[in-house]
N, C-alpha and C positions, 0 to 999 in steps of 0.2 A: 555559405558553406552547405554541404549536402545534408547535414543533420537537421537543419532548419526545416527542410521540406516535409519532414514527417510530423511536425508539430501542428495540432489543430488549434483553432481560436475559440472553440466552444465544444461543449459536450456533444451537441447534435452533429457537428462536423466530424468529430472523432469517431462517433458511433457509425455515421454514414460511411466513412472511409474504411472502417473495419469490415462492414458488410461488402463493400466493393472489393476489398482484399480477398475475402472469401470467394467471391465470384472470379477474381483473377486466378486464384489457385485452381478452381474448377476448370476454367478455360485452358489452363496449362496441363490438364489431364489428371490432377490430383483428386483423390476421393475426399470430399469435404461434406460434413454434415454440420449445420449451424442452427441455432435456435435463439430466440429473444425471450428472456425471462422478465416480463414486465412487472414492475413493483407497484403499479397502480397510481403513479403520480406523474406530473408533467414538469417540463423545464421552462426556462424563460420565454421560449418561442412557442410554447404549447406542445412541444414534442414529447412523446411517451418516454419515460425513463426506464431503461432496461439494462440488465446484466446480459451482455451478449456472449454466447459461448460457441465454440467451434471445435470440431474434431477433424484433424487431417491425418490420413493414413488408416491403419487397422488396429482396432482395439483387441482383435483376436490374438494378436501377438503377445498380449499380457504385459507389454512394456509401454509406459507413458511418460512423456516429457510434458509437465504441467506448468504453463506460464500464466500468471495472474497479475492484474494491474488495478489501480484505482480504489483500493480498500480505504484509503485516506483521501477520497474526493479529489481535491486539487492536484494530488500527486498522480492522478490518472492521466494528466496531459503528457508528462514525460514517459510514463509507463505505456501509454497508447502509442507514442512515437516509436518506442523500442519494438513493440509488437508489430506495428505496421512495417518497419524496416526489416524485421525477421521474416515476416510473411512474404515480402517482396523477394528476399533472398531465396526462400523456399520455392517460389513460383518459377525460378530459373534453374532449379535443381531437378535431379532425377526423381521419378515417382518411387514410393517406398511402401512396403507392407510389413516390414519387420518391427515396426513400432508405431505408436500414435502420438501426435502432438495435440494437446488440448489447450486452447486459449480461453481464458476468462477475462473479458474486457470490461472494465469498470464495475468492480464489486460494489462500489458505492456511487451509483449514477447520480443520486440526489446531490451529494457533496461536490461531485465533479461539475454538475450543471450550475449549481448555485454558489460555487466558490467557497466551499467549506471543507474542512477535514472530516467533519462528523456527518451523520445521516439526518433524516427528517425528524428524528427523536432526540437529537443531540448526542447520539451514541457513537463512540469510537468503535467501529466495527472490528478493528484489530485487537480489541479487548473483549469481544462478544462471543468468540468461539471457545467456550469453556469445555474442559474435559469432563468426562463422567466423574461424579463425586464432588465436583466444584460447585459452588453456589454463587449467585449474583448478589453478593453482599460483602461488606467490609471495605477498608481503605488500607493503603500501605502504611507500614510503620513510619512514624514521623510526619504523616500527611497533615495532621492538624497544625503543625508548626508553620506550614506554608499555604494552607488552604485559603485564607483570607487575602493573602498577597497575590496569589495567582488567579483568584476569582473575585475581584471587587464587584460589588452589586451596584454598579453605576456605568453609564455609557463611557466609552474610551475618549481620552484626549489625544489629539494628534501629537502634541509635544508634551511628554510627561517628564518633567525636569528631574525628579528624584528616582526614576525607575532603576537606573544602573547602580546608583549608590545603595538603594535598598537591596538589590540583587546581590551586590558584592558583600553586604553585611550578612546576608543569609548564607552565602558561600563560606565566608570566614567563620561563621558560627557553627554550621553543620557539616561543612566539607562539600566540595563540588560533587563527588561521586554519590554521596548519600542524598544530596539534594536532587540530583538527576534521577535517582531511583525512585524516591518518594513522589516526585512530580509526575513521572512518566509511566510508572508500572501499570496503572489502571485502578480506578476506584468505582465503587458500586453504591454509594450512599447519597451522592449529590447530583441530581439529574441536570442541573443547570451549570455545572462546573465542567472544566476541560478534563479529558481522559476518562469520561464516564463510560463504563462498560455495559450499561443497561440493566434492566431488572428481569430480562428474559431474552431468548434468542430473537433477533430482529427479523422482520419480514423478508428483506433481501437475502441474508444468510440462510434463512429457512428455505427459500426458493432454490438457492444454489445447492444446498445440501441434498434436497430432494432429487435434483437433477444428477448430482454426483452419485447418489445411491444407485441409480439406474446405470449410469455411464461406467462406473468403475467395477461392476460385476465381472469377475473373471480376470481382473488385472492383478498381477502379483508383484510388479515393480514400478515405482514412480520416482522420477527425478523432478523436483519442484523448485521453481524460482518465483518468488513474489517480489514485485518491483516497487521500490520506495525512493523518496528523496527527503533531504533535510538534515541528515546526520553526517558529520565528517568534513574533511577539507573539500573545498569547492571543486566539483568535477571528478573527484576520486570516488571509486566505488568500493565500499566495504562489504564483504560477504559475511553476513551475520548468521551464526549457527547456534543451536541450542547449547546452553551451558552444560547440559548433561550428556553431550555427544561422546561416544566411545573414542578413546585416544587414537585407535588405528584408523577410524573413519575420518577423524579430524586431520590426521597426518596425510591421508590420501587427498583430502581437499586442498591442503596447503601445497601439495605437489602439483595439483592441477592449476591452482590460482595463487602462485607465490606472491606474498606481500599484500594480499587482499582479505584473507580469512581472519575473522575475530569471533570470539565467543560472546553470547548475549550476557555479559557480566559487567556490571558498572565499574568494576576495578580493572578491567583488562582492555579497555578501548572506548570507542564511541557509543557502544550499545548499553543496554540495561536489561534486566530480567523483566519479562512481560507476562501478565496473566491473560489468557484468552486470545492469543494471537491465532491467525488463520492456520498456520502449519501445525501448531499444537493441537488444535481442534480436529484437523483432518487426520493427523497421525493417530489420535486417540480413537476416532470414529471408525477408521479403516485400519485397524491394528493388525490385520492379517497380511497387509501389504508391506513389502520392504521399501522403506522411504529413504531418500536423500533430499534434504530440504535446505534451501538457503534463502535469506532475505538479501536481495541486492539493493544496497542503500547508497544512493549518490548524494554527496555533500553539496550544500548550497551556501549557507551563511553560518556565522558563529552561533553557538547555542543560545546565547542571551537574546540575539536578534530573532531567532526562531521562536523562542518562548514569548517574546514581546508581541510578535505578530499573532500567535495563537490566542494569547490572552486578550488582545484588543478586539479581535474578530468575535470571540465568544461574548465579550462584554457588550458589543454592539447587538449581537443577535438576541441576547437575553434581556438587555436593559435599555436598548436604543428605542427611539420613536420613529416608526416608519409605517407607511400606509399598507404595504403588502410585501411579498417576497421580491417582487421586481424592484420596488423602491429600496428594499434592504440591500440588494445586490449592488446598487449604485454607490454604496458607501465606500470611503477610502480604505476601511479595514478589510473589506472583502478583496479589493484589488491588491492590497498589500499581502493578504494571505495567499492569493494566487501566485504572486511574483516571488514570495519567499520560498515556495516549494516548486515553482516552475519558472526559474529566471529567464527573462527575455534577453538571452546572451548567446550569440551564435557559436562562440567557442565552447561554452558549456554544453550546448545542445549537440554539437559534433562529438564531444567527448562521450556523452552518455549513450548516444545511439551506437557509437563505435564499440564501446565496452559492453553494451547490452547484447550486441550481436556476437561478440567474442565469447562471453560467458555462456550464452545460449548454445553456440556451436560446440564449445568444450563440454558442456553438460550432456548434450546429445551424443557426442562421441563416447563419453563415459558410460551413458546408459546402455549403449550397444556393445561396449567392450567385454 
């Protein structure tokens, strides 16, 4: 199937293909500027780890369509595939000056290269973009009830007999939606635990924000799409929006994407409220800009399986015995992490590249309407 073509087998391949896609757009006559924001680390093959950014079109128009991928490391493989497919579409279309398209490829190149969701400091970067007035401290309400279960201080076992039973007991005791919220919201007290938001802005996000500070000068309207996987029915994309979004804007999005829009509310669908996500941070930092922001979330597996994979990989990284990072990456938990958020399934791959293109095209038309 055609969707498979856009998927890379490594971070280095994905980044290389992104740079080639930029050249293809230039060859087609488009105005493209691109830059590599190096985080000062290397991948498994010794390749430099970079957040790659590209601008297509004209920023002087004041209108931007912002596409970002890979803030959760391994989720960068599907995100990259969508971006490459979109860039290929653009290379076959007319040149434009009435808006700009900004691509951010692999916000978390470390996690993408080493098959983690988190960065080199075990930070979930989608919990790291705090608003002004927020502090890198605290845990969600009820977190202490589940902390030890989701973060055992021991290496993972491939077959954990009682995991599902223990999970079911917690769900029955606290409720699925409450449990989902306290596990996933983001916590700032336990650096070796999952969903750790960090104790300060991380180096990669700092590089990115400095670049955006310069890039977004003079921009007054942004339509933003952040690409994710892991939540919801397999292959179906849920478009998650802020729980505080105005009702008229929410209704407008529902008309654009019928059957796909949900609020980031644990009681209204697959999502949950998040502290420090990318779009919250950007909208707060660039508050003079008119924003329309969605998280396009493609389902992979059921929530319990997703939690189990995240839990096992983090246990291995924190408490496993390995010689170096190359040795750590060979472990079954890293492969499981990769395939939980990036299934090797041609039907799934075709669905997400198709829907990624559809949502991108619809957002672009809405930006220009």
